C-alpha positions in Angstrom: -52.4 -146.3 129.6 -51.7 -149.4 127.5 -53.5 -148.0 124.5 -51.6 -144.8 124.6 -48.3 -146.7 124.8 -49.2 -148.8 121.7 -50.4 -145.7 119.9 -47.1 -143.9 120.6 -45.1 -146.9 119.4 -47.1 -147.1 116.2 -46.7 -143.4 115.6 -43.0 -143.6 116.2 -42.6 -146.6 113.8 -44.7 -144.7 111.1 -42.5 -141.6 111.4 -39.3 -143.7 111.2 -40.5 -145.4 108.0 -41.5 -142.0 106.4 -38.1 -140.5 107.3 -36.3 -143.5 105.8 -38.3 -143.3 102.6 -37.6 -139.6 102.3 -33.8 -140.3 102.8 -33.9 -142.9 100.0 -35.8 -140.5 97.7 -33.2 -137.7 98.4 -30.4 -140.0 97.2 -31.9 -140.3 93.8 -31.6 -137.5 91.3 -33.2 -136.9 87.9 -30.9 -137.7 85.0 -31.9 -136.3 81.7 -30.1 -136.9 78.4 -30.1 -137.5 74.7 -28.9 -140.5 72.7 -27.4 -139.6 69.3 -25.7 -141.3 66.4 -21.9 -140.8 66.9 -21.2 -140.3 63.2 -24.1 -138.1 62.1 -25.2 -136.5 65.4 -28.8 -137.3 64.6 -31.0 -138.2 67.7 -31.9 -141.8 68.1 -35.5 -142.6 68.9 -36.4 -145.9 70.7 -33.0 -146.4 72.5 -33.3 -148.3 75.7 -31.7 -146.9 78.9 -31.6 -149.2 81.9 -30.3 -148.7 85.4 -30.9 -151.5 87.9 -34.5 -152.5 87.6 -35.6 -149.3 85.8 -35.9 -149.0 82.0 -36.9 -146.1 79.8 -36.9 -145.5 76.1 -35.9 -142.3 74.2 -38.6 -140.3 72.6 -38.7 -139.1 68.9 -35.9 -136.6 69.6 -33.7 -139.1 71.4 -34.4 -137.6 74.8 -34.9 -139.5 78.1 -35.5 -138.9 81.8 -34.7 -141.3 84.6 -34.7 -141.1 88.3 -31.4 -142.7 89.5 -28.7 -142.4 92.1 -25.9 -140.1 91.2 -22.8 -142.1 90.0 -24.8 -145.2 89.0 -24.1 -147.0 85.7 -26.6 -146.7 82.8 -26.8 -149.2 80.0 -27.8 -147.7 76.6 -28.7 -150.0 73.7 -30.5 -149.8 70.3 -30.8 -152.5 67.6 -27.9 -152.3 65.1 -25.8 -150.1 67.5 -23.1 -151.0 69.9 -24.4 -151.0 73.5 -22.7 -148.6 75.9 -22.3 -148.4 79.7 -22.1 -144.8 81.0 -21.8 -143.3 84.5 -24.6 -140.9 85.5 -22.1 -138.2 86.7 -24.4 -135.2 86.3 -28.0 -134.3 85.7 -27.5 -134.0 81.9 -26.0 -136.6 79.7 -25.4 -137.1 76.0 -24.7 -140.6 74.8 -23.3 -141.2 71.3 -23.8 -144.7 69.9 -21.7 -146.2 67.1 -23.4 -148.4 64.5 
C-alpha cells in the first residue's frame, strides 16, 4: 500500500513537470529573419542576434532562426554598424542596419 502511494505521487509529479515543460515550449515560437544593409539592401553575414541568454549569428545570406517568445526584444549588432533593438512581432523579420 505504501509503495503504491509513493509510486502514484512520483508519477503525478513527473506528469506535472512534463506538462509544465510543454506549456513553456508552447509559449516560444520560431522567429526567422534576415539582416541587411539599410543603404544597399545587401545581406549581412555574421551579425549577432541576441534575446535573453540566446545568441545566434546570421549565415552567408544574412538569415537567422531563433526560438523566442513572441513579443520579446531582439538585439541585432555587427561591427561597424549601429546596433538595433527590435520586437519579435511575427514569425518573419527583416532588420536593416545602418553603418
